[in-house]
C-alpha positions in Angstrom: 104.9 109.8 96.3 102.2 107.9 94.5 100.0 105.1 95.8 102.2 102.4 94.3 105.3 103.8 96.1 103.4 104.0 99.4 101.8 100.5 99.1 105.2 99.1 98.1 106.9 100.6 101.2 104.1 99.3 103.4 104.4 95.8 102.0 108.2 95.8 102.5 107.7 96.8 106.1 105.1 94.2 106.7 107.4 91.6 105.1 110.3 92.6 107.2 108.2 92.1 110.4 107.0 88.7 109.2 110.5 87.7 108.2 111.9 88.7 111.6 109.1 87.1 113.6 109.3 83.9 111.6 113.1 83.8 112.1 112.7 84.3 115.9 110.0 81.7 116.3 111.4 79.2 113.9 108.3 79.5 111.7 109.8 78.9 108.2 106.5 79.5 106.5 106.0 82.9 108.0 109.6 83.8 107.3 109.2 82.8 103.6 106.0 84.8 103.4 107.9 87.8 104.8 110.6 87.5 102.2 108.0 87.2 99.4 106.1 90.3 100.8 109.4 92.3 100.8 110.2 91.3 97.2 106.6 92.2 96.1 106.9 95.5 97.9 110.2 96.3 96.2 108.7 95.6 92.8 105.6 97.6 93.5 107.8 100.5 94.7 109.8 100.3 91.4 106.5 100.4 89.4 105.6 103.5 91.4 109.0 105.1 90.6 108.5 104.4 86.9 105.0 105.9 86.9 106.3 109.0 88.7 109.2 109.5 86.2 106.7 109.1 83.3 104.3 111.5 84.9 107.1 114.0 85.4 108.2 113.8 81.8 104.7 114.2 80.6 104.4 117.4 82.7 107.4 118.9 81.1 
């Protein structure tokens, strides 16, 4: 795993917690922030995946 994949997974986890807590407490702002964090984490993870694939191809 590269740093983008790790950071993306962390951001997704953080977002999931914020989304859940916001939903339980009725805090719509926190819930929206959580959804945004999850989306950003997925994107960052995909960037990490692309970097890894490129790196693997260059190593061949």
